[in-house]
N, C-alpha and C positions, 0 to 999 in steps of 0.2 A: 658715669658711675651713679647708683642709686643715692638719692638724697634722703636724709632722714627728717623727721618732723622738726628737728631743731634748725634746718636749713629754710631758706626762704621759699617753700612751696606754698601752692594754693591749697589751703585746708579744706576749702569747700568743694574742690574738684572731684572727680570719680577716681577713688583710689584704686579700685580694681582695674580700670582701664590704664592708669598711669603705671602700676606694676607690671601688668601683662605687656605693655608696649616696651618698658624697660628690659624684661626678660627676653623678649624678642629680639631686641637690639644686641643683646649681649650673648645670643645663641644659647640660651637656656631652655631646656624641655620644659613645658608647661605641666609638670607633675604637682599635684596637690602639696607635697612636701616642700618643693622648691618655692611655690607661691607663698607657703607659710614662713619660710626664711625670709624672703623679700619683703613681706608684710611687716615682720618684726623689725627688720632693719629700717624700713621706711618710717614706722611709727616711733622708732627710738626708744621703745619700752625695754629693750634688752640690750643694755650697754656692751655687755661681754660679747654677744653675738655680733654686734655692730662692729666691734673692734677686730674680731677674727675674720669677719666678711671683708673689712677693709684691707687686712693684712694679705688677702689673696691677690690683690692688686689686679683685678680683672681676670685672674686664671681660674675661671669658674667651671672647672670639669665636674662631671656628675659624681665622680669619686670624691672630690673636695666638698661639694655640697653635702653628700651623704654623711661625711665625717662631721660637718657642721652640725647637722640634724641629730646624729647620735649624741654628740656632746651637749647640745643645749635643749634638746627636746626629749629627755629620757623617759617622760611619761608616755610617749608614743612608741617607745621601743621596750615596753615592760616586759613582754614574754621573753624575748631574747636575753635581756639583762637579767631577769629573775632566775631564768634557767641556768645562765652562766654562774651566777652567785650561788645558786643551790649546788651545782657540780663542785664548785671550789670547797663549799663547806663539807660535802661528802668526802672529797679528798683528804681535807684536814683531818676529819673524824677517823678515817681509816689510818692515817699516819699515827694518830694517838693511840689507837687500838694496837697497832704494830709495836709502838714503843711499850705499852703496857704488856704485851705478850713477850717481848724481849726481857723486861724486867722479871716477869714471873719465871721465865725459862732460866735466867741467870741464878735467881734465888734457889730454884729447885735444884740446879746442878751443884750449887755450893752446899746445899743441905745434904745432898747425897755423898759429897766429899767428907763432910763432917762425920756423917753416920759410919762411912766406911773406915775412916781413920780412927774413930773411937772404938769401933769393934776390932779393929787390927791391934790397937794398943792393949785392949782388954784381953786378947787371946795371946798376946806375946809379952808376958811379964819379964822375960830375960833379955829384952833389948837393951843395947848399950847405951851410955850417956850420949856418944856422938850421934848415933842414929836418932834418939829422941830429940836431940837438938835440931837435927836436919828436919825432923817431921814437923816440929814446932815452927821452924823458919818458913817451911814450905806453906803451912797452914796460915801463918801470919801474912805471908805474901798473897795467898789466895783470898784471904779475908779483906786485905787492903784493895786488891783489884776489884773485889766484888762491890766494896763500899764506893770506890771511884766510878765504877760502872753505873751504880745506882744514882750517884750525883749527877753524872752525865745525862742519864735517862730522865731524871727528874727535871733537869734544866731544858732539855729538849721538849719535854711534855709541857712545861710552863710556857715555852716559846710558841709551841703549836697551839696550845689552849688560847694564847693571846691573838694569834693569827684567826683562830676560829671565832673568837668574840668579835674581831673586827669585820669578819666576813659577815657574821650575823647582823652586825650593826649597819653594814653597808646594804645588805638586803633589805632591812627594815626602811632604810633610807629610799631605796628604789621603789619599795612597795607604796611608800608615801607619796613620792613623785607621781607614781601612777595614779594616785587618787587625789591629786591637788590640781586645780585650776591654774594654768600657768600665768594667766593675766591677773587675777585678783588674789592668788595665793590662798583662797579658801578651798574647801573640799569641792570636787567636781561632782558631775551627775553620777558617775560609776560609783563613787563612794556613797553618795546619797542613796542610791538604790539599794545598795547592800545594808545600810543602816535601816532604812524603811522596812525592809524584809525581815528584820529581827525584832521589831517593836512588839509584835504579838506573840513572841516566842514564850514569854511568862505572862499568863493573864493577871497575876498579882501586881504586876508593875504597870498595867495600863491605866489605872484611875487617873493618875497625874502627869500623863504624857499628852503632848499636843503637837500639831503641825501648823506652822505659819507659812503660807505662800506669799511671796513679795514680788511685785512687778513695778518697775519704774514708768511712771506715766508718761505717754508721748514721746518715748526714747527714739523710735524711728524717725519721727520728724526732727528730733534734735540731732541725730547722726546726719541726716539729709542737710541740715542747715549748717552744722559746724564741722563735720567730718568725722571719720572714725577714730583718728588719733585723740582728738578731745573727748569723744564718747568712751574710749578706752579708759581715760584718766578718771572719767566720772564713775565709771563701773569700779574702778579701783577704790575710789573714795567712799562710794557707798557700801562697798564690801567691808571697808575698815570700819565704818560707822556702825553697821549691823553686827559686826563680830564683837563688839564690846557689849551688846545687849544680852540679857538673859543671865543664866548662872554659869558656873565652870563646865557644867555637864551639857550645855546647849551645843547643837550641832549645826553649823551654817555651811550651806553648800550654794555654789552657782549652778543651777540646774538648766539654764538656757541663755540666750544672748543677754537680755536685760532681766532675767528671772532668778530669784534667790529662793532657798527654802530654809527655814529654821525649825529644827525638831527641838522641842522643849521638854525637859524632864524636871518632875518635882514640883510643879506649879498648879495652884488650882484654876479654874476656869476664869474667875475674876483677875487673879494674878497674871494669867496668860494674856488676857485682853489689855491689862495695864502695860505689860511688856511691848505689845504690839503698838499700842498707841504712843508710847515712848519712843519707840524705833521710828514710827512715822514723824512725829514731831522733831526729832533729833535730825533726821535727814533733810526736812523742810527748812529748818533753821540753819543748817550748815552753810558756810561759804565754800564755793567751788571756785576758788582763784587759781586760774591755769594759765600757763604760758608766760612768755617774757613780758607781755603786755600788762599783766596783773588783772586781767579781766575777771570778773566774777560772772560764771555761767549759771549761777543759781537764780532763783530757788529751783531745786530738783524735788520733785514729789513722788511719792510711792503709794500704791494701793496694796491692801493685805487682806488675805482670807484666812480665817482661824478655824480649826476644828479640834475638839478635844478627842483623844484616841478612844475614849469610852463611848463616843457618839458613833463609832464605825466598827464593823465586823472583821476588817483585816487591813493590809496595807494599802491595797488597791482602793478599798472603800474610803479610807482616810484620806488618800490624796484626792479622790472624786470629790468629797465633801468640802475639803479645804479649798479646792479649785472652784467649786460652785460659790463659796463664799467670797473668793477673789472677784469672781464674776459679778456678784451682787455688788461689791464696791465699786466696780467699773461702771455698772449700771446707775448707781446711785451718785455719780458725779466725780469719781476718783478722789484720791488723797484722803482715804479713810481706811479703817480696819472693820471688817465685818465678821461676825461670829456665825458659823454655819447654823447652830441650833436656833438662832433668831431670824435668819433670813436665807434659806437654802434656795439656790437658783443654779441653773446651768448643768453641764454634763461632761463627763470625762471617763475614760476607762484605760486601764493598764494591767498587764499581768506580772505581779512581783514574784511568783513562784520560782521563776527561772534564776533568781538570784539567791536562793536558799542554799544551794551547794557551793557558792563561791567563798 
């Protein structure tokens, strides 16, 4: 059985080889999704997945693994999940429209009965008392029936509306999962690309927008020395430290392996640089106490590249210049924040227009 990181495994070994050998022994096809499941179980970062995996007791059919993936990696099944949720919303909406149609039809029929009865009474002044009593009784019964039907339809509409609201909430949750990095729980590259594409939609809002690109210094060597499970925990802690920087409108995303991006709103150039320097110092001074041994794997240091949106022509240009500033920080010795307008270096290119319709 696959051992998790809490077991006595060699953390500095080749995790890819370990997982590949384990999958081969257990007769599991080497699909990327299967590898992802085994990696998460090995790393021990997803306890619910590890529990469900253990419950299979070695019966690792592809169908069982697919069900695990669907349950625990919803962000990878976004299209199918969102489409299903949208279909359910459409069905509930049709049911509500049908109920509204029934209510309208019922009231219209009742109105016709009232009109016909009123007209009949007006043209038959010689009706006997018994007939009048019968007519009144029939109308009373019809009125009560209509009121009762109205109550039932109202209740059904309330129930359908509640179901519809739940479906909408579920759909929004699925969409958020699709835009969330599963390891660090901050926004992922897909969400970042969409947000970047919208920065220049309103020229009036550009003046106090900025992009900060962040890279953990020497992270590849760190992973090679201590292993990916420890590296993953470091990424989680760095993400948590960065998330508390900036204001409520700041947008933090993990854009690559050890790379993060922070889109800042409503700050001047000086305030943005102060934020970047605070983030750098916060990470450097933090303790990275991990594992049962209580070892501190710090200090962890980061380099940052900063560019104000007003310095760029579009999202592509903004990313290019922030990346050039980050490159400048690396060239100048790392563990520092560099403002593009003061030290432009490097090059980068990307087409953001493909995200405008998303």
